[in-house]
C-alpha positions in Angstrom: -1.0 3.3 19.2 2.7 3.9 19.8 3.2 7.7 20.0 6.8 7.8 18.9 6.1 6.4 15.4 5.7 8.8 12.6 2.3 9.2 11.1 3.3 7.3 8.0 4.7 4.4 10.0 1.6 4.2 12.1 -0.5 4.1 9.0 1.6 1.4 7.4 1.3 -0.8 10.6 -2.4 -0.4 10.7 -2.6 -1.2 6.9 -0.5 -4.3 7.4 -2.7 -5.6 10.2 -5.7 -5.0 8.0 -4.2 -6.8 5.0 -3.2 -9.8 7.1 -6.9 -10.4 7.9 -7.6 -11.4 4.3 -4.3 -12.5 2.6 -0.7 -13.3 3.1 1.9 -10.5 3.2 4.9 -11.3 1.1 6.9 -8.1 1.6 6.7 -4.7 3.1 8.6 -1.7 1.7 10.0 -3.7 -1.2 12.4 -1.6 -3.2 13.6 -1.4 -6.8 16.2 1.3 -7.0 14.8 4.4 -5.4 11.2 3.3 -5.8 9.2 1.1 -3.4 5.8 -0.6 -2.9 4.5 -0.4 0.7 2.8 -3.9 0.8 3.0 -6.9 -1.5 0.5 -9.6 -0.6 -1.0 -12.7 -2.1 -4.1 -14.7 -1.9 -4.6 -17.9 -4.0 -3.1 -17.1 -7.3 -3.4 -13.3 -7.2 -0.7 -10.8 -6.1 -1.7 -7.4 -4.6 0.5 -4.4 -4.8 -0.7 -2.0 -2.2 0.2 1.7 -1.7 -0.5 3.1 1.8 -1.3 6.8 2.2 -1.8 8.4 5.6 -2.9 11.9 6.5 -3.6 13.6 9.9 -6.6 15.4 8.5 -8.6 15.6 5.3 -8.0 19.4 5.3 -5.6 19.3 2.3 -7.4 16.5 0.4 -7.9 12.8 0.9 -4.8 10.5 1.2 -5.6 8.6 -2.0 -5.4 11.8 -4.0 -1.6 11.7 -3.4 -1.3 8.7 -5.8 -1.0 10.7 -9.0 0.0 9.5 -12.5 3.7 9.7 -11.7 3.3 7.6 -8.5 1.1 5.1 -10.4 3.9 4.8 -13.0 6.4 4.1 -10.2 4.2 1.5 -8.6 3.7 -0.3 -11.9 7.5 -0.2 -12.6 8.3 -1.7 -9.2 5.6 -4.3 -9.6 7.1 -5.4 -12.9 10.6 -5.5 -11.3 9.2 -7.6 -8.5 7.6 -10.1 -10.8 10.7 -10.4 -12.9 13.0 -10.7 -9.8 11.1 -13.6 -8.4 10.2 -15.0 -11.8 6.5 -14.9 -11.0 3.5 -15.3 -13.3 0.5 -14.9 -11.2 -3.0 -15.6 -12.5 -3.8 -11.9 -11.8 -2.4 -8.8 -10.2 -4.2 -6.0 -8.5 -3.1 -2.5 -7.5 -4.8 -1.2 -4.4 -4.6 1.9 -2.2 -5.2 1.9 1.5 -6.0 5.4 2.6 -5.9 6.2 6.3 -7.0 9.5 7.8 -6.4 10.1 11.5 -8.6 12.2 13.8 -6.8 12.5 17.1 -6.3 8.9 18.4 -8.9 7.4 16.0 -8.6 6.8 12.3 -10.7 6.0 9.2 -9.3 3.3 6.8 -10.6 3.1 3.3 -9.4 0.2 1.0 -9.6 1.2 -2.7 -9.4 -2.0 -4.8 -8.1 -2.4 -8.3 -7.4 1.3 -8.7 -5.4 1.1 -11.9 
């Protein structure tokens, strides 16, 4: 892993590589105003809005715990803006979290599907 990247950037690159294994990434860090979604991907007729959370330790809680009600509202809002902007009507949408916890040079990745 490249040492000069921030922890968050490292986590996002790992998450992107993981997502590419099972679907097509449409956008990374897509913004609507001051809000963003880390990864937007698609497979068949479904669109995935994926939030990536990275921590260097589980000492202060698990990464996914950082996605609170306010963050969920932001993600839903940006997803709506994205669908309107591209005039999309997918058969289904799904909101996922990819939680990455580093331990030295190794990491654990957990993919939480359809979280809200």
